[in-house]
N, C-alpha and C positions, 0 to 999 in steps of 0.2 A: 729288194724293196717290193712290198705287196701292191697289188693293182689299185685298191682304194687310195693309197698314199700317192701313187703316180697321178691319179685323177685329180686329187686335191691340189697337189703341187702344180700340175699343169694348169688347172683352173685359176689358181691364185696368180700365176705368172701372166696368163692371158688377161686376167682382170686388171692387173697393174698396167699392162701394156695399153689396154683400152682406156684407162684413166689418164695415163701420160700422153696418149696420142693428141689430146685436144690442147695441151698446154702451149705449144708453139704458135697455134693459129688463133688462140683466144683473143689477143689484142686486135688483130685484123678483123676478126669476125664481129667483135663489138663495135669497131669503127663503122663497119658496113651496116650493121643493124641500127645503131643509134645515130649515125651521121654526125658524130662528134669526134673531135680530136682528143678531148680530155676523157680518156676511158679508164683512167686509174681508179676512180671511185667504183665503177662497175665491176672491175676485176676484184677489188676488195670485197664488194657485196657478194659476188659469186663464190669467192673463196670461203668467206665466212658462212654463207648459206650452206655450202656443202658440209663444212665441219660441224655446224650446229645440228643439221639433220642426222649426221652420223652419231653425234653425241647423244641425241635423244633416242634414236631407234636401235643402236647397237645392243643395249641391254634388253630391249623389247624383243628383238629377233632372237637373241640368245636364249631368253626365258621361253619364248615360243617354241624353240627347238627342243628344250627340255620337256615340253608338254607333248608336242606332236611328232617329234623326231627330227633329226638333222636334215634328212634328204628332202622332204617336201618344202621346208623353209629355204634351202639352197636353190631348189628348182624354181620356186616362185620368184625369188630375188634375181636370179640370173635371167629368167624370162622377162621380168620387169625392166631390167637394165638394157636388154637388147631392144625392146620396144621403145624405151626412152631415148636411147641414142639415135634411133632411126627418126623419131619425131624431131629431135634437136637438129638433125641434118637438114631439115627443110623448114625449120622455124623462121618465119619472116619478121617476128617482132621480139622486142626485148623481154617482155613478160613471159613469153614461151620459153626463151632460153633460161630465164631465172627459175621457172617451174621445173624445167628439165634438169637443171643443176641440183635443185632441191631433191628431186626424185633419185638422181644419181647418188646423192649423199645417203639417202635412205637405203638404196639397194647395196651400196658399198659396205653397209653395216653387216653384210653377210660374212665378213672377215671373222667376226666373233663366232659364227656358226662353224666355219671351217676349222678354227682353232679348237673348238669343242670337239669336233669330229676327230681330229688328231689325238686329243686327249683320250677319247673313247677307245681308240684302237691301238694305243701305244702303252706298253708296259712302262712303269715309272722310271726305270733305268734308261729308257730310250727316248724319253720326252725331250730332254735338252737338245739331243742331236737332231731330232725331227723338227723341233721349233726353230732351230738354227737353219735347217734346210728351208723351212717355210719362209723365214725372213729373207733368206738368200734369193729364193724364187721371186718374192715380191720386189726385192731390190733390183734383180735382173730385169724384171718387167718395167720398172721405172727408168732403167737405163735405156732399154730398147724403145719404149713408147714415145718419148719426146723426139728421138731421132727419126723414127718412122713417121710420126705426125708431121714433122717439118718437111720431110720428103713428099708426103702425100699432099700436104697443104700447098706446095708449089704448083701442083697440077690443078687442084680445085679446092677452094677454101673449106668446103663442106665435106670433102672426101674423108678426112680423119674420123668424123662422126659415123659415117657409113662403115668404115673399117672397124670402129669400136663396136658397132651393132653386130657385125659379122662375127667378131671375136667372142662376144657374149653369147651369140646364138650357138657357136661351136662349143663354148663352155656348157651351155644348157644341154646340147645333144650328147656330149661326152658324159655328163653326169646322169642324164636320163638312161643311157644305155648301159653304163658300166658301174656306176656308184651304188653300192648297197647301203641300206640303213645301218647305222653304227650302234644304235641302242634301241631298246624297246620303249615306245612312247608311253608316258605315264597317263595320257588321256587320249581319247578318240575324237574329242572335239575341243575347240578353243576355249580355254579358261579366260574369260574377259578380263580378269584381274591382272593377267600378265601384260596386258596392253597399256597399263598405267605406267608412264615413264618415271614416276616418282617412287614406284615400288622397289626397284633395285637399290635406290639410295637408302631407303629404310632398311632393306635387307643387309647392306654393307654395315650400317651403323649397329645393327642388331647382332652381327656375327663377331665374336671375340677374336681379335687378332687380324681381322681382314682389312681394317682401315689403313694400318701401316703398309700393307702390301699394295693397296691402291695408290697410296701417296708415293711410294717408291716408283711404281710404274709411271705415274704422272711425271715425276722428276726425270726419270730416264728419257721419257718422251719429250719433255720440255727442253732438255739439253740438246737433243737431236734437232730441234727446230732452230737453234741458234746458228747452225752451219748454213742452212738454206737462207736465213735472214741476213746474215752478216758476211758470209764468205766472199761474195763478189765485191762488196764495198771495201772490205779489208784488203783484198788482193790488189785493188786499184790504188787505195790510199797508201798501203805499206810498201808495195813493190812496183806500182805503176803498170800492173798487168792490163793487157787489152782483153777483149772478149774471148779470143782464141785461148790465151793462157788460163783464163778463168774456167773456160769450158774443159780444157785439158786437165786442170787440177781437180775439178769436180768429178770428171770421168774416171780419173785414176783413183780417187778416193772411193768412188762407188764400186769399182772393180775389186779393189783390195778388201773392202768391207764385205762384198758378196762372197768372195773366196773364203774369207775367214768364217763367215756365218755358215757356209756350206760344209766346211771341213772340220773346224776345230771345237765347236761347243761340246760334242760328245766326248772326245778325249779329255778336254779340260774338266768336264764334270766328273769323269772317272778319276782324274789325277788329283784334283783339289777337293772334290765334293761340290755339289751344286751351290751350297751356300758360299763357300770361299771362292768359287769360280766367279760369282757376282762381284765380290770384293776385288779380286784380281783384275777383272775387267774394268772396274772403276779406277783402279790404280793405274792401269795402262792409259786410260783416258786422261787422267790428271797429269801424268808425265808428259804426254803429247801436247796437252793444252798449255802447260808451262813452257815447253820448248817453242810452241807457236807464238806465244805472247812476246817472247824475246827474239824471235827470228828476225834477222836483218837482211837476208837475201832470199829471193824466191825459191832457189834450188833447195833450201833447207826444208821447205814445206814438203817437197816430194820425198826427202830423206826421212822425215818424221812419219809419213803416211803408214808404213808397216806397223809402227808402234800404235798409231791411232786406230788402225783397223783391228788390232788385237783386243781393243775394248769391246768388240762385238761378241766376245765369248760370254759376256756377263748377262745380256738380256735373255737369251734362250734358257740359260740356267735359272734365271729368276722366274721365267714363265713356267718352267717345270716345277719349281718350288711352290709357285702360287697355286698350281692345280692340287697340291696336297692339302690346301687349307679348307676345301669343301668336298662334300661327297659327290659321287658321280651324277646324282639326280639334278645337281645345280651347276654343272660345269658350263653349260651354255650361258647361264646368267652371269657366272663369274667372268667368262671371256667377253661377254657384252659390256660389263662394267669396266674391264680393262681397256677395251676398245674405246669406250667413252672417255676414259682418262687420256688416251692418245688424242682424241678429237678436241677435248678441252685444252690440252697443251698446245695444239695447233692454232687455237683461237687466241690464247693469252700470250704465249711465248713470243711470237713475232713482234707484238706491240711492245712487250717488256724489253726484249733484246735490242730492238731498233732504237728505243729511247736511250738505253744505256750507251749504245754505240754513238749516238748523236752527242752525248756528253763527253766521251773519251776520244772522239774522232780526230780532233785537231791536235791534241798533245801526244796521244799514244794510242793509235788504232788497235794495237795488239792487246791492250788491256781488256778488251771485250772477252778474250778467252780466259782471263783470270776470273771474271764474273761467272763464267760457265763452270770453271774449276770449283769455285766456292759452293755452287749449287750441287755439283756432284758429291762434294765432301759431306754436304748435309744429308745425303742419302745413306751414308755408311751406317750411322746408328739406327736408322729406320730398318735397314736390311738386317742388322744383327738382332734387333728386337722383333721385327715382323716375321722373320723366318725361323725363329727359335723353335716353335712347335713343329713346323714342317721338318726341321733338321732332326729333331728327336724322333719323329716318326720314321724318317729315312734310316736313322741309326738302328732303331729297333727292328726294322725290316731286314 
């Protein structure tokens, strides 16, 4: 593995750890700042604010990196994140925390730039494997971050913010010293038009065949939100799990998913082809969801997990296919739009799936997974249509 890839993977893992660090202490911190016991609305506002800012600015940063180069945009966003977490560590008032969370959402949009960087330096036949490793490193960071945040928060409520600032500063130093530019900038100064957040939407609508790609990515992201929204509720209602068993099940799922994403996307893409690797991944997810819907004992969930994790081969293959839809000069903008699709899914899906779960909770909690299965199935024709041109290009190559 070359040095730029190691830097990008390390940076994204540290970034995910920095984001996850604050989750365990957020309720206590909000109680301390607001002097209120009812902090649920504030958590909702902070979560939505983060996602909205990422939704707006991911395409902007991606397009900006097409113009100015990936490296300066990454450096600025990492530096901004480090300063922001440090300010949040000592924020005495709620508005400062909200402002900091908004800035954190903006700087987290650098994921799109990192994905574009990988596209720049990766041959087409290696992109699925490298996107899988990228997702695995991000997932590993999200496993480590909350655990570390909980441990640090026991010593001092604000300590996780300081740790997040240090991690982002390390990211910045690592990128500054080691990371080269991956593409020749198309401009030497900022084109103000790329700062218009509506411009990427017009671009998507103007590009033939790109809208199905974005819709599939939105669907894949939306189904992923169902697990975070409903898993704990379902575990309690269906199997009477306590917090320990819910945590163990989520941890086991995260580990299985991370291992699959790190190891299997490349071989799967070579074996099935990228297009069919996406379909196979969706098929594994549907089989696992069907089994979960009818599971009657808690141990069955752990037995299903390896099948569930195999669904992880699909997303990296789809990301690789998506990069074939646009030329290299617009890869940053493409990755920004796809990151926006993730953010939009994280805003809409929890509301939708929690509503569905409320309807089915009393009579059949497992029915929530059938609703996810139906949404997955809706993605199949979009995959077949949306990736047709990319598949032809791959065959010709």
